[in-house]
Every structure is written in structure tokens, then in C-alpha cells.
N, C-alpha and C positions, 0 to 999 in steps of 0.2 A: 195605656199609659197616658196620663194626663199631660199636656204640654203647658209648660210655664212661660207665662207673658211678661217679658221686660221690656216691653215698650214704653219709651219715655225714661227708661231707668237707666242712667249713667252714672260713672263713678263720678266725673266731674260735677255732676249736679249735686250728689251725695257731700262732696267735700266742701261745696260752696254754701250747701245749707248748713254744714257744721262750721263754716267760717274757716276751712283751711285751705281752700283752693288757691289763694295768692301765694301763701307760704310754700304749698306743694309745688306751684309752678317755679317759684324763685330755686326751690332746692335742685329741681330737676334741670334748670337753666345752669346753675352752678356746677352740678355734676358733669353736663355735657361740655362745657368749657375748660373745665380741670381736665377732663380727658382728651380733649382736643391739644391742650398746651402739652400735656404729657406725651402724647403721641409726635406733635410737631418737634419736641425735646430730643424725643428717639431719633425721628429722622434726621436730625441735624447733629445727632451725636454728641448732645449738650449734657454735661453732668449738672447736677444740681448746684454745686458750687460755680460753675461758668455761667448757668442761668442767673442764679441772684446776683453775680456780678454785672452781666450785662444789663438787669433790670435796675442797677443800682439800689439793692436791697438786701435784707438778710436772708440767710438760709431758712431761718424760722418762718418768715414773713412768705418765703416760697412754698414752704410745707403746707401752711394754712391754704395758700392758693391751690394746691395740688390735691387737698384733702376734700374728696367728695362731701364728706359729711360738715364740713365748716361751711356754711353758706353765706357769711358776712365777709365778703371780699369787695374792696371798692371798685369803681369803675376806672378810677387811676391806675391801681394795681393791675388790673385785667388789661388795660391797655397797654403798659409797659411790658408786660407778659407777652403779648400777642407781637409787640414791635421787636422783641428780642428774639423771637423765632421767625422773623420775616412775614408777619401776618398783620392786619388790623381787624378791629372789632367792627361790627355794622349793627347798630340798634336801629328799630323804628317802631312807632306807635301802629297798631292795627285796631280795626273796630273789633270790640269784643262780641 
């Protein structure tokens, strides 16, 4: 049986070649943040209505934040969500 050589072949390289890497990373980060907020809400026994009230926003805005497919959420909204569950966001730039 012939061994297939995948040296140097990474999915990130493929996405970058197609111009999709930045978007894929943004979607992945948003999904993780949405999951973390959802888990923190469960831990604090916060309903969506109570969470929206703490964030001073609408329930539909919170639904967009918690939707892993909705990639466009502002940093301001994410910061308010984190604060509402007793957390804070931590961003940093790293070398590519």
C-alpha cells in the first residue's frame, strides 16, 4: 500500500489560499464565545429574558449573540454579555 504524503498540507493553508481563513477564524471565535455565554447563563440560572434585561438590550439581540451562525456581533454587545454573567472579555493581538 502506498503511503500518502500530506507534508505541508494544512487546512488553514487551503482556507488562506481561497481567501477564507479570516472569516473562518471569526466564525469559530464567535461560536466559542456564544457557547461560553450560554454556559455561564446556565450556571447562573439566567433566563434569556433576565439576561437581556441585565444587558439592557432586547431578547432578539441576545438571540443573535447566542446564535453560533450569526457571526456579526459587536464587541460592545459581547462585553455587556460577559459583564452580565460576571465575566470580562480579554482580547490581544498575536503574531500571525
